[in-house]
C-alpha positions as CSV (number, residue, x, y, z in Angstrom):
1,M,-135.8,41.0,82.2
2,K,-132.3,39.8,80.7
3,L,-129.7,40.2,77.7
4,K,-129.7,37.2,75.4
5,G,-127.6,36.8,72.7
6,K,-125.2,39.7,71.4
7,L,-124.7,42.7,72.6
8,T,-126.0,45.5,70.4
9,L,-128.1,48.5,70.5
10,W,-131.3,46.5,68.8
11,R,-130.8,43.7,71.7
12,L,-131.1,46.1,74.4
13,V,-134.2,47.8,73.0
14,V,-136.1,44.4,72.2
15,D,-134.9,42.6,75.5
16,F,-136.1,45.9,77.1
17,K,-138.9,46.8,75.2
18,G,-141.7,47.3,77.8
19,P,-139.7,50.1,79.4
20,V,-137.9,51.6,76.1
21,S,-141.7,51.5,74.6
22,I,-142.9,53.5,77.5
23,T,-140.1,55.9,77.5
24,W,-140.7,56.7,73.7
25,L,-144.6,57.1,73.8
26,L,-143.9,59.8,76.0
27,L,-140.9,61.6,74.0
28,L,-143.3,61.4,70.9
29,L,-146.3,63.1,72.8
30,E,-143.6,65.2,74.1
31,N,-142.0,66.3,70.7
32,A,-145.5,66.5,68.8
33,L,-146.7,69.6,71.0
34,M,-142.6,70.8,70.7
35,A,-143.3,71.0,67.1
36,L,-146.5,72.5,66.7
37,M,-145.1,75.3,69.3
38,P,-143.9,78.0,66.5
39,L,-147.4,77.6,65.0
40,L,-149.9,78.0,68.1
41,I,-147.2,81.2,68.7
42,G,-147.8,82.7,65.2
43,L,-151.2,82.3,65.6
44,A,-151.1,83.5,69.2
45,I,-149.8,86.7,67.6
46,D,-152.1,87.6,65.0
47,G,-154.8,86.4,67.0
48,L,-153.2,89.5,69.6
49,L,-153.5,91.3,66.8
50,D,-157.1,91.3,66.2
51,K,-157.9,91.5,69.7
52,Q,-158.5,88.0,70.8
53,T,-157.4,85.4,73.2
54,Q,-158.1,81.9,72.2
55,A,-155.3,81.3,70.7
56,L,-153.5,82.7,73.4
57,F,-154.8,80.6,75.7
58,L,-154.5,77.2,73.5
59,L,-151.0,78.2,73.8
60,G,-150.7,78.6,77.5
61,G,-152.7,75.0,77.7
62,A,-150.0,73.4,75.3
63,M,-146.9,74.5,76.6
64,T,-148.6,73.3,80.2
65,V,-148.9,69.7,79.2
66,L,-145.8,70.3,77.3
67,T,-143.7,70.8,80.6
68,V,-145.6,67.7,83.1
69,L,-144.4,65.5,79.8
70,A,-141.2,66.7,79.8
71,V,-140.7,66.0,83.4
72,G,-141.9,62.6,83.8
73,R,-140.4,61.8,80.8
74,R,-136.7,62.4,82.1
75,M,-137.8,61.1,86.1
76,Y,-139.0,58.0,84.4
77,D,-136.0,57.5,81.4
78,T,-133.3,57.7,84.4
79,R,-134.8,54.7,86.1
80,A,-135.2,52.7,83.6
81,Y,-132.2,53.4,81.7
82,G,-130.3,52.6,85.4
83,A,-131.9,49.1,85.5
84,I,-130.9,48.2,81.3
85,K,-126.9,49.8,82.4
86,L,-127.2,47.4,85.4
87,E,-128.2,44.5,83.4
88,L,-125.7,45.3,80.6
89,G,-122.6,45.9,83.1
90,K,-123.1,42.3,84.4
91,K,-123.5,40.9,81.1
92,V,-120.5,42.4,79.9
93,E,-118.3,41.0,83.0
94,Q,-119.4,37.7,82.6
95,R,-119.0,37.7,79.1
96,L,-115.1,39.3,79.1
97,H,-114.2,37.9,82.0
98,G,-111.0,36.1,80.3
99,L,-109.9,38.9,79.1
100,P,-107.3,40.9,81.1
101,V,-108.2,43.9,83.5
102,S,-107.4,46.8,81.4
103,V,-109.5,45.6,78.4
104,R,-112.7,45.0,80.7
105,N,-112.6,48.0,82.4
106,T,-112.5,49.8,79.2
107,R,-115.1,47.9,77.6
108,Q,-117.4,48.0,80.6
109,G,-117.1,52.3,80.2
110,L,-117.7,51.7,76.1
111,A,-120.7,49.4,77.1
112,N,-122.7,52.3,79.0
113,E,-122.0,54.8,75.6
114,L,-124.9,52.2,74.2
115,I,-126.9,53.4,77.1
116,A,-126.1,56.9,77.1
117,F,-127.3,56.8,73.0
118,L,-130.8,55.1,74.0
119,E,-130.9,57.8,76.8
120,V,-129.4,61.2,75.5
121,Q,-128.7,60.9,71.8
122,L,-131.7,58.6,70.3
123,P,-134.3,60.9,72.0
124,E,-132.3,63.9,70.0
125,I,-132.3,62.0,66.9
126,F,-136.2,61.4,67.6
127,S,-137.1,64.8,68.2
128,A,-134.6,66.2,65.1
129,S,-136.7,64.1,62.9
130,I,-140.0,64.7,64.1
131,Q,-138.8,68.3,64.3
132,I,-137.9,67.7,60.6
133,L,-141.0,66.2,59.5
134,A,-143.6,68.8,60.7
135,S,-141.7,71.8,59.7
136,A,-141.6,70.0,56.5
137,I,-144.8,69.5,56.2
138,V,-145.5,73.6,57.5
139,L,-143.1,75.1,55.0
140,A,-144.4,73.1,51.9
141,S,-148.0,74.0,52.9
142,L,-146.9,77.3,52.8
143,H,-144.3,77.8,49.3
144,W,-143.4,74.9,47.1
145,L,-140.2,76.3,47.5
146,L,-139.7,76.2,51.0
147,G,-141.0,72.3,50.5
148,W,-138.1,71.8,48.2
149,A,-135.6,73.2,49.6
150,A,-136.1,71.7,52.8
151,L,-135.7,67.9,51.3
152,G,-132.9,69.4,49.2
153,L,-130.5,70.5,52.2
154,V,-131.1,67.0,53.9
155,V,-130.6,65.3,51.4
156,T,-127.4,67.1,51.0
157,M,-126.6,66.9,54.4
158,M,-126.7,62.9,54.3
159,L,-123.7,63.3,51.4
160,V,-121.7,65.4,53.4
161,Y,-122.1,62.4,56.2
162,S,-121.5,59.4,53.8
163,L,-118.4,60.8,52.9
164,G,-116.5,61.0,56.5
165,H,-118.3,58.0,57.2
166,R,-115.8,55.0,57.0
167,Y,-113.5,57.9,58.6
168,F,-115.5,58.1,61.6
169,Y,-115.5,54.3,62.5
170,D,-111.7,53.8,61.6
171,Y,-111.0,56.8,64.4
172,N,-113.1,55.1,66.8
173,R,-111.8,51.6,65.9
174,C,-107.7,52.9,66.7
175,L,-108.8,55.0,69.7
176,N,-111.0,51.8,71.9
177,S,-108.3,50.0,70.8
178,Q,-105.4,52.5,72.6
179,M,-107.7,53.1,75.3
180,E,-107.6,49.3,76.2
181,R,-103.9,49.3,76.7
182,Q,-104.1,52.2,79.3
183,V,-104.7,50.2,82.4
184,A,-102.4,47.2,81.0
185,L,-99.5,49.8,80.5
186,L,-99.9,51.6,84.3
187,S,-100.3,47.9,86.1
188,S,-97.5,45.9,84.3
189,D,-94.4,45.0,86.3
190,K,-92.4,46.6,84.0
191,H,-94.2,49.9,84.1
192,V,-91.4,51.8,85.8
193,Q,-88.8,51.0,83.3
194,A,-91.5,50.8,80.6
195,R,-92.2,54.9,81.4
196,Q,-88.4,55.5,81.7
197,H,-88.3,54.6,78.0
198,G,-91.4,56.4,77.0
199,A,-93.9,53.8,76.3
200,F,-96.8,55.7,78.7
201,H,-96.0,59.2,77.1
202,R,-96.3,57.9,73.4
203,H,-99.3,55.8,74.3
204,L,-100.9,59.5,75.7
205,H,-99.5,60.9,72.3
206,R,-101.4,57.8,70.6
207,L,-104.8,58.6,72.4
208,K,-104.5,62.8,71.6
209,D,-104.0,61.7,67.7
210,W,-106.6,59.8,67.3
211,Q,-108.8,62.2,69.5
212,V,-107.3,65.1,67.2
213,K,-108.3,63.4,64.0
214,L,-111.7,62.5,64.7
215,S,-112.5,66.1,66.2
216,D,-110.6,67.7,62.6
217,M,-113.1,65.4,60.5
218,E,-116.0,66.3,62.6
219,A,-114.9,70.0,62.4
220,W,-114.9,69.1,58.4
221,V,-118.7,68.0,58.4
222,Y,-120.2,70.5,60.8
223,G,-118.7,73.2,59.0
224,A,-120.2,71.5,55.2
225,I,-123.2,71.2,56.8
226,F,-123.3,74.7,57.9
227,G,-122.3,76.0,55.1
228,L,-125.2,74.4,53.3
229,I,-128.0,75.4,56.6
230,T,-126.7,79.2,55.8
231,L,-127.9,78.9,52.0
232,F,-131.0,77.2,53.0
233,I,-132.2,80.2,55.9
234,C,-131.1,82.9,53.5
235,H,-133.4,81.4,50.9
236,N,-136.4,80.5,52.8
237,L,-136.0,84.3,54.4
238,W,-135.6,85.9,50.5
239,I,-139.4,83.2,49.9
240,S,-141.2,84.8,52.7
241,V,-140.8,88.4,52.2
242,S,-141.8,87.8,48.6
243,L,-145.2,86.2,49.5
244,E,-148.2,88.6,49.0
245,S,-150.5,89.5,52.0
246,I,-148.3,87.7,54.8
247,S,-149.0,88.3,58.2
248,A,-146.9,88.9,61.1
249,G,-147.6,85.8,62.5
250,M,-147.0,83.8,59.4
251,L,-144.0,85.6,59.0
252,F,-142.7,84.4,62.4
253,T,-143.7,80.7,62.1
254,I,-142.2,80.7,58.4
255,I,-138.9,81.9,60.1
256,T,-138.9,79.9,62.9
257,Y,-139.7,76.7,61.1
258,S,-137.1,77.2,58.9
259,W,-134.7,77.3,61.5
260,E,-135.5,75.0,63.5
261,F,-135.7,72.5,60.7
262,A,-132.0,73.5,60.5
263,E,-131.2,73.2,63.5
264,A,-133.0,69.1,63.9
265,A,-131.1,68.5,60.7
266,L,-127.9,69.3,62.0
267,A,-128.8,66.7,64.6
268,L,-129.3,63.9,62.2
269,P,-125.2,63.6,60.7
270,M,-123.8,64.3,64.6
271,G,-126.3,61.1,65.6
272,L,-125.5,59.2,62.9
273,Q,-122.0,59.7,63.6
274,S,-122.8,58.4,67.1
275,W,-124.3,55.0,65.7
276,T,-121.0,54.6,63.6
277,R,-119.3,54.9,67.0
278,L,-121.7,52.4,68.6
279,S,-121.1,50.1,66.0
280,E,-117.2,49.5,66.3
281,I,-118.4,49.1,70.1
282,S,-121.0,46.4,69.3
283,T,-118.4,44.8,67.4
284,R,-115.7,45.4,69.9
285,L,-118.4,43.7,72.7
286,N,-119.0,40.8,70.9
287,Q,-115.8,39.9,69.6
288,D,-114.8,36.0,70.2
289,V,-112.6,35.8,73.8
290,D,-110.4,33.4,73.4
291,G,-109.0,34.3,69.8
292,E,-108.8,37.6,71.3
293,S,-106.7,37.0,74.2
294,L,-104.2,35.8,72.5
295,S,-104.3,39.0,70.0
296,L,-104.7,41.4,73.2
297,G,-101.5,39.2,74.7
298,L,-99.4,39.9,71.6
299,A,-100.3,43.5,71.0
300,S,-99.6,44.1,75.2
301,R,-95.7,43.1,74.8
302,N,-95.6,44.9,71.5
303,S,-97.0,48.5,73.5
304,F,-94.2,48.5,76.2
């Protein structure tokens, strides 16, 4: 298989739809079983309290199948995404051969982040989405207030992330641009003189400054979202203990699904942040080479 057109995440999915579809199917099955685990554990608890073992055997069988799926998917993923990474690396080198080595080196690393997103972060978002849906259905079926609380948590979390989206994009753009200057600074004939005047030290300080800004924004977003999760968990605990004739297994189910819903919901804004970074990387990988060579040359001379 060959990559065609622009180097984007969607292009990778389309051009390698065979292996990607298999990994997504295995991921769907794995997470569907994973989402059922709290419910099966709750049923097993109630069954054992009533001296019945059928639900326990059902739980054991489901966990065995889950183990086989999880192991098989991870082994397949490594091989499938390794092949995609190989083709992407060749395509990036062909497209950017007219740019300085510093830029080509950095963008090879940035391009690999597209594969890392498909292999690691996208499955996490996929898993979170399935967990959110399953948890919301179970919670809403137990009490309507639990369902509305789940919906409210997702909406407010996405609102919090949207407030920081523009900052994440701009900070990533500035950080990536600064990274592209590093090899040029180190390999230039003027490096010794530039180092004496502190050019490379200024470069390192700029890298640190952009990384700090990104980290601070992540911390503010995470802190605000975790505050919302705290309210959600406390609300659901309050509602669950007020339900009539609630069993120990059902109480466990409510508490577990509430916490797993909160954890999964937390993964969505973090995944969207990664998506924001990848959108900036895709724009960078698909820039016009000739026009960019000129602008990079000017920027390099100004940086020394």
